[in-house]
C-alpha positions in Angstrom: -13.1 57.7 18.8 -12.6 61.5 18.9 -9.4 63.3 18.3 -7.9 65.4 21.0 -7.3 69.2 20.7 -3.9 68.6 19.1 -5.3 66.1 16.6 -3.5 63.2 18.2 -5.3 60.0 19.3 -5.2 59.9 23.0 -3.3 56.9 24.4 -5.4 54.1 25.9 -4.8 52.6 29.3 -2.0 50.1 29.0 -2.9 46.5 29.7 -0.5 43.8 30.6 -0.3 41.3 27.8 2.2 38.7 26.7 3.7 41.1 24.3 4.6 43.5 27.1 6.6 40.8 28.9 10.4 40.8 28.3 11.5 38.4 25.6 12.6 35.0 27.0 16.3 34.4 27.2 18.0 32.1 24.8 18.1 29.3 27.4 14.3 29.6 27.8 13.6 29.4 24.1 14.7 25.7 24.1 16.5 25.7 20.7 16.8 22.4 19.0 20.4 21.8 19.8 20.1 22.8 23.5 19.5 19.8 25.8 16.6 20.0 28.3 17.5 20.1 31.9 17.0 16.9 33.8 15.7 18.7 36.8 12.8 21.1 37.2 9.9 19.1 35.7 6.8 19.1 37.9 5.8 15.9 36.2 8.0 13.7 33.9 6.9 13.8 30.3 5.0 10.5 29.5 6.5 9.9 26.1 9.2 7.7 24.5 12.8 8.6 24.4 14.9 7.9 21.2 18.6 7.1 21.4 20.5 7.8 18.2 23.8 6.0 17.8 26.6 6.8 15.4 28.9 3.9 15.0 32.6 3.9 14.0 35.4 1.4 14.3 36.6 2.2 17.7 33.7 4.0 19.5 30.0 4.9 19.3 28.3 8.2 20.0 24.8 8.2 21.5 22.4 11.2 21.7 18.9 11.2 23.2 15.8 13.1 22.0 12.2 13.0 23.2 9.0 12.5 21.2 8.7 16.3 20.7 12.1 16.6 19.1 13.8 18.2 22.2 17.4 17.2 22.7 17.4 15.5 26.1 21.1 14.6 26.2 24.0 15.6 23.9 26.1 12.8 22.4 28.3 10.8 24.7 31.1 8.6 23.5 31.5 4.9 24.4 33.9 2.2 23.4 32.8 -0.1 20.5 33.1 -3.2 22.6 31.4 -5.1 25.4 32.1 -2.8 28.4 31.2 0.3 26.4 27.9 -1.3 25.3 27.0 -2.1 28.9 27.8 1.4 30.0 25.7 2.9 27.2 22.8 0.6 28.2 23.0 1.5 31.9 23.2 5.2 31.4 20.3 5.3 28.9 18.1 3.1 31.0 18.8 5.4 34.0 17.8 8.3 31.9 14.6 6.5 30.9 13.8 5.7 34.5 14.2 9.4 35.5 11.7 10.4 32.8 9.5 7.3 33.3 9.7 6.8 29.6 10.5 3.7 27.5 13.7 3.8 25.4 14.1 3.1 21.7 17.5 2.6 20.1 18.4 3.5 16.5 21.7 3.2 14.5 23.0 3.3 11.0 24.0 0.1 9.3 27.7 0.9 8.9 29.3 -2.1 7.3 30.3 -4.6 10.1 31.0 -2.1 12.9 27.4 -1.9 14.1 26.8 -5.7 14.2 28.0 -6.4 17.7 26.2 -3.5 19.2 23.0 -4.5 17.4 23.2 -8.0 18.7 23.8 -6.7 22.2 20.8 -4.4 22.2 18.6 -7.1 20.6 19.4 -9.3 23.6 18.1 -6.5 25.9 15.1 -5.1 24.1 13.1 -5.4 20.9 12.9 -1.6 20.4 16.0 -1.5 18.1 16.2 -0.1 14.6 19.0 -0.5 12.0 18.5 2.0 9.2 19.8 1.8 5.7 22.3 4.6 5.0 20.3 5.6 2.0 17.4 6.6 4.2 19.7 8.8 6.4 21.4 10.5 3.5 18.3 12.5 2.7 18.0 13.6 6.3 21.7 14.6 6.4 21.6 16.5 3.1 18.5 18.4 4.3 20.5 20.2 7.0 21.2 23.8 6.2 24.7 23.9 7.8 27.5 21.9 6.3 28.9 20.8 9.7 29.2 17.1 10.1 30.4 15.4 13.2 29.8 12.2 15.0 27.8 13.9 17.7 25.5 15.7 15.1 25.1 12.4 13.2 23.9 10.7 16.4 21.4 13.5 17.0 20.2 13.2 13.3 19.7 9.5 13.7 17.7 10.0 16.8 15.6 12.6 15.1 15.0 10.3 12.1 13.9 7.5 14.5 11.5 9.8 16.1 9.8 10.9 12.9 10.0 7.9 10.6 11.3 5.0 12.6 8.0 3.3 12.8 7.7 3.2 9.0 11.0 1.2 8.7 10.7 -1.6 11.2 13.8 -3.8 11.7 13.3 -7.5 11.3 14.5 -9.1 14.5 15.9 -12.5 13.5 16.9 -15.4 15.6 20.6 -16.6 15.9 19.9 -19.6 13.7 18.7 -17.4 10.9 21.6 -15.0 11.3 24.0 -18.0 11.0 22.2 -19.2 7.9 22.4 -15.8 6.3 26.1 -15.4 7.1 26.8 -18.9 5.7 25.2 -17.8 2.4 27.2 -14.6 2.4 30.4 -16.5 2.9 29.6 -18.6 -0.1 28.6 -15.4 -2.0 32.0 -13.9 -1.3 33.9 -17.0 -2.3 32.0 -17.2 -5.6 32.9 -13.6 -6.3 36.5 -14.2 -5.6 36.5 -17.2 -7.9 34.9 -15.1 -10.6 37.6 -12.5 -10.4 40.2 -15.2 -10.5 38.7 -16.6 -13.7 38.8 -13.1 -15.3 42.5 -12.7 -14.4 43.2 -16.2 -15.8 41.5 -15.4 -19.1 43.5 -12.2 -19.3 46.8 -14.0 -18.9 45.9 -16.7 -21.4 45.0 -14.0 -24.0 48.5 -12.7 -23.7 50.3 -16.0 -23.6 48.3 -17.9 -26.2 45.7 -15.8 -28.0 42.7 -17.8 -29.3 43.0 -20.5 -26.7 40.1 -19.1 -24.7 37.8 -19.8 -27.6 38.4 -23.5 -27.1 37.3 -23.4 -23.5 34.4 -21.1 -22.7 35.1 -21.7 -19.0 38.8 -21.5 -18.3 38.1 -23.2 -14.9 36.3 -26.2 -16.4 37.9 -29.6 -15.5 39.1 -30.2 -19.1 40.6 -26.7 -19.4 42.4 -27.0 -16.0 43.8 -30.4 -17.0 45.2 -29.0 -20.3 46.6 -25.9 -18.8 48.3 -27.8 -16.0 50.0 -29.9 -18.6 50.9 -27.1 -21.0 51.8 -24.2 -18.7 55.2 -25.1 -17.4 58.1 -22.7 -16.9 60.6 -25.0 -18.5 58.6 -26.0 -21.6 55.7 -23.6 -22.0 53.1 -25.0 -24.4 55.6 -27.5 -25.7 53.2 -30.4 -26.0 52.2 -32.7 -28.8 48.8 -33.6 -30.2 49.1 -37.0 -28.7 49.8 -35.6 -25.2 46.9 -33.2 -25.4 44.6 -36.0 -26.7 45.7 -38.1 -23.7 44.9 -35.3 -21.3 41.4 -34.9 -22.8 40.7 -38.6 -22.6 38.6 -38.5 -19.4 36.4 -35.7 -20.8 35.8 -36.8 -24.4 34.5 -40.3 -24.9 34.3 -40.0 -28.7 37.9 -40.6 -30.1 37.2 -38.6 -33.2 35.9 -35.5 -31.5 38.8 -35.8 -28.9 41.3 -35.8 -31.7 39.8 -32.8 -33.4 39.8 -30.9 -30.2 43.4 -31.8 -29.5 44.5 -30.6 -33.0 42.7 -27.3 -32.6 44.4 -26.7 -29.2 47.8 -27.7 -30.5 47.4 -25.3 -33.4 46.9 -22.4 -31.0 50.1 -23.5 -29.1 52.1 -23.4 -32.3 50.8 -20.1 -33.7 51.4 -18.1 -30.5 53.8 -15.1 -30.9 56.4 -13.6 -28.6 55.1 -11.3 -25.9 58.1 -9.2 -24.9 59.5 -11.3 -22.0 56.2 -11.7 -20.2 56.1 -15.5 -20.5 57.8 -16.3 -17.2 55.8 -14.1 -14.8 52.5 -14.8 -16.5 53.2 -18.5 -16.5 53.8 -18.4 -12.7 50.6 -16.4 -12.3 48.6 -18.9 -14.4 49.8 -21.8 -12.2 48.9 -19.8 -9.1 45.5 -18.9 -10.4 44.7 -22.6 -11.2 45.6 -23.6 -7.6 43.4 -20.7 -6.3 40.5 -21.9 -8.4 40.8 -25.4 -7.1 40.9 -24.1 -3.5 37.9 -21.9 -4.0 35.9 -24.8 -5.5 36.7 -27.0 -2.5 35.8 -24.2 -0.1 32.5 -23.5 -1.8 31.6 -27.2 -1.7 32.3 -27.3 2.1 30.1 -24.2 2.7 27.3 -25.6 0.5 27.4 -28.8 2.5 27.1 -26.9 5.7 24.2 -24.9 4.2 22.5 -28.1 3.2 22.7 -29.5 6.7 21.3 -26.3 8.1 18.4 -26.4 5.7 17.6 -30.0 6.6 17.5 -29.0 10.3 15.2 -26.1 9.5 12.9 -28.3 7.4 12.4 -25.5 4.9 9.5 -25.6 2.5 11.1 -23.5 -0.1 12.6 -26.5 -1.9 9.0 -27.5 -2.8 9.0 -24.5 -5.3 10.0 -26.0 -8.7 13.4 -24.5 -9.7 14.6 -23.7 -6.1 17.3 -25.8 -4.7 18.8 -25.9 -1.1 21.3 -23.2 -1.7 18.9 -20.8 -3.3 16.3 -21.6 -0.7 18.9 -20.8 2.0 19.8 -17.5 0.5 16.1 -16.4 0.1 15.2 -17.5 3.6 18.3 -15.9 5.2 18.0 -12.5 3.3 14.3 -12.1 3.6 14.1 -12.6 7.3 10.6 -12.3 8.7 8.2 -12.6 5.8 5.4 -10.9 7.6 7.2 -7.5 7.6 6.4 -7.2 3.9 2.8 -5.9 3.3 2.6 -7.1 -0.3 4.5 -8.6 -3.2 5.7 -5.2 -4.4 7.6 -4.6 -1.2 9.2 -8.0 -1.6 10.4 -7.2 -5.1 11.6 -3.8 -3.9 13.6 -5.4 -1.1 15.5 -7.4 -3.8 15.9 -4.4 -6.1 13.7 -6.0 -8.8 11.2 -3.2 -8.8 11.0 -0.9 -11.8 12.5 2.6 -11.5 10.0 4.7 -13.5 11.2 8.0 -15.0 8.4 10.4 -15.9 8.1 14.2 -16.0 5.3 16.2 -17.6 4.7 14.8 -21.1 7.9 12.8 -21.0 7.6 9.1 -20.2 10.7 6.9 -20.4 10.4 4.1 -22.8 12.8 1.9 -20.9 12.2 1.0 -17.2 15.3 -0.3 -15.4 15.2 -2.2 -12.2 16.2 -0.1 -9.2 18.9 -2.5 -7.8 18.2 -0.8 -4.5 18.1 -4.0 -2.5 20.0 -7.1 -1.4 22.4 -8.0 -4.3 22.8 -11.5 -2.9 19.0 -12.1 -3.0 18.7 -10.6 -6.4 21.5 -12.7 -7.9 20.1 -15.9 -6.3 16.6 -15.6 -7.7 18.0 -14.5 -11.1 20.2 -17.5 -11.3 17.2 -19.7 -10.4 15.0 -18.1 -13.0 16.5 -20.0 -15.9 15.9 -23.5 -14.5 12.5 -22.3 -13.2 11.2 -21.6 -16.7 12.0 -25.3 -17.5 10.4 -27.0 -14.5 7.9 -24.4 -13.1 4.9 -24.2 -15.4 3.7 -20.9 -14.0 7.1 -19.3 -14.6 7.3 -20.9 -18.0 4.0 -19.6 -19.1 4.9 -16.1 -17.8 8.2 -16.1 -19.7 6.6 -17.3 -22.9 4.0 -14.6 -22.7 6.6 -11.9 -22.2 8.7 -13.1 -25.1 5.7 -13.3 -27.3 5.1 -9.6 -26.4 8.5 -8.6 -27.7 10.5 -8.5 -24.5 14.2 -9.4 -24.6 15.3 -12.7 -23.1 17.1 -11.0 -20.1 14.2 -8.6 -19.5 11.7 -11.6 -19.4 14.2 -13.5 -17.2 14.3 -10.6 -14.7 10.5 -10.6 -14.5 10.5 -14.3 -13.9 13.0 -13.8 -11.1 10.6 -11.4 -9.4 7.7 -13.9 -9.8 9.8 -16.7 -8.4 10.8 -14.5 -5.4 7.1 -13.8 -4.7 6.3 -17.5 -4.8 9.0 -18.2 -2.2 7.8 -15.3 -0.1 4.2 -16.7 -0.1 5.5 -20.1 1.0 7.4 -18.6 3.9 4.5 -16.3 4.8 1.8 -19.0 4.9 4.0 -21.9 6.1 2.6 -24.2 3.4 4.2 -26.2 0.6 4.1 -24.9 -2.9 1.3 -26.2 -5.1 0.6 -25.3 -8.7 -2.8 -23.9 -9.7 -5.3 -26.3 -11.2 -4.9 -24.9 -14.8 -1.2 -25.8 -14.8 -1.6 -29.4 -13.9 -1.7 -32.1 -16.6 -5.2 -33.7 -17.1 -5.8 -36.6 -14.8 -3.0 -35.6 -12.4 -4.2 -35.6 -8.8 -3.1 -33.3 -6.1 -1.1 -36.0 -4.5 0.7 -36.9 -7.7 1.4 -33.2 -8.3 3.1 -32.9 -4.9 5.2 -36.0 -5.6 6.2 -34.6 -9.0 7.2 -31.3 -7.4 9.2 -33.0 -4.8 11.0 -35.1 -7.4 11.8 -32.0 -9.5 13.2 -30.2 -6.5 15.4 -33.1 -5.5 16.9 -33.5 -9.0 18.8 -30.3 -9.2 20.1 -30.2 -5.6 20.9 -26.5 -6.0 23.5 -27.1 -8.7 21.5 -25.6 -11.6 21.0 -22.5 -9.6 24.5 -21.5 -8.6 27.3 -20.2 -10.9 30.0 -21.9 -8.9 28.5 -25.4 -9.3 30.2 -27.8 -11.7 28.1 -29.0 -14.7 29.0 -32.0 -16.8 30.7 -31.1 -20.1 29.6 -32.0 -23.5 31.8 -33.5 -26.1 33.1 -30.0 -27.0 34.3 -29.4 -23.5 31.6 -26.8 -22.9 29.8 -26.7 -19.6 26.1 -27.4 -19.8 24.0 -25.2 -17.5 22.9 -21.6 -16.9 26.4 -20.2 -17.3 27.2 -21.9 -20.6 26.3 -19.0 -22.9 27.8 -16.0 -21.2 30.4 -13.7 -22.6 32.5 -13.6 -19.5 32.7 -17.2 -18.1 32.7 -17.5 -14.4 30.9 -14.3 -13.8 27.5 -14.6 -12.2 24.7 -13.3 -14.5 23.5 -9.8 -13.8 19.8 -9.0 -13.8 18.6 -7.2 -16.8 18.4 -3.4 -16.5 15.1 -3.3 -18.3 11.8 -4.2 -16.7 8.8 -4.7 -18.9 5.3 -6.0 -18.3 6.5 -8.0 -15.3 4.7 -5.5 -13.2 1.4 -6.6 -14.5 -0.2 -9.4 -12.4 -2.0 -12.2 -14.1 -4.7 -13.6 -11.9 -4.1 -17.1 -10.8 -0.4 -17.3 -11.7 1.9 -18.8 -9.2 -0.4 -19.8 -6.4 0.7 -21.4 -3.2 -1.5 -23.6 -1.1 -1.3 -26.4 1.4 -0.9 -30.0 0.3 -4.4 -30.8 1.5 -7.3 -29.8 -0.9 -9.4 -28.6 2.0 -7.0 -25.9 3.1 -7.0 -22.4 1.9 -4.6 -21.4 -0.8 -2.5 -18.3 -1.0 -1.6 -16.4 -4.1 2.1 -15.9 -4.8 
């Protein structure tokens, strides 16, 4: 190209390009927060629409986005009750008909406020998601602006459903399973209340009569309740004789010598108690109230467990064929897991219960202690952990696994937590395959046939009846007045055991351990 006489490059003929056009207005740029117009499309976009719903106690906010992330409709508010649900459904379905696109609904699991809306939508369509709040927290924190409103939360939920909703499918469960799960949760709450009541009772006894708690490891045991009812009176607090205490302990101690020794030890604590600054009268009233509450909780738990047992008989569950799993534990596992086919492998099942290890590693640093994540259902985790102790006694696969971990130097609770994960996987395999539990060949005694093994498993499952698995169940006391069972050696009686915070070699899978197969030898077996 040659320069002109003035040394300036001559201008070229100007062509019309996109850069020469005026910049689009803000409304034409389609920002993320600007809803698309409902009119003006030559052809409706053939993709799915996502309804994000933010739920509160009195109302719900629903926003709609399309598969490209465009905001189709800003959040609208509806009442959190039947008429509001119907209005939300009618308007969103009309919007879907206008765009000729299917609708998918998503919401955050917000306590109990979302339950009625979830059930209503499940009765209309199967395209419904209920997300864990932990999943949405990352999406909310990732926003640059600090503004947080119900309308923005609804848009954020819809956007999360568009991007990652398919990776977190919601397990649609039938009404019978929902009823079973809620029955187990009612029992869970009653047991927790009873546990807190026992803690308060122990605190009052430590003030009124220090040392008495050492004589009864469980202050709610039948013998302890009988003695306290006799001794804790407002008019004559702890003013009993050895003969009276011995008479009270009569139904619980068959050996007269041991009964007399126990009565003398209890009476000694009564006589050695000190003044407590005028707290006797209010604490005495509270102890009597707490004893009545514990009796009421025990009766309520028995009623709920009876209803759970009848529900399990109607469902004809196969989980009780797993050695160490009783009706109550089977009901908790079946109710909390839901559809077993939504879990791709056993690692996902452990993670759902919070029994998966949380590894901490960065560069050359590797944590020497791996704690369980506890990011899962606490009710499911407590149930299988309570069942792990009897399982290592009656389930040969769990027993061999526990012994191997203990021989490797693992702590008792760490090994018990690993056994709980293994037992949960066995239960999941039974539900997934719809087959009764059967031990692998190497765990059977020599000469025992498959039919005999099935009869032995059935007999074992029928012996414990769920009592060994549950902290609220009453165990027969020994001659020291101590309850025999999984709760007998705990520091805080009445409290359900917590899974160990360490997780050792339980992640390693030993081939052939814990297999599940059908009762017939010709059918295919599944590995648990």
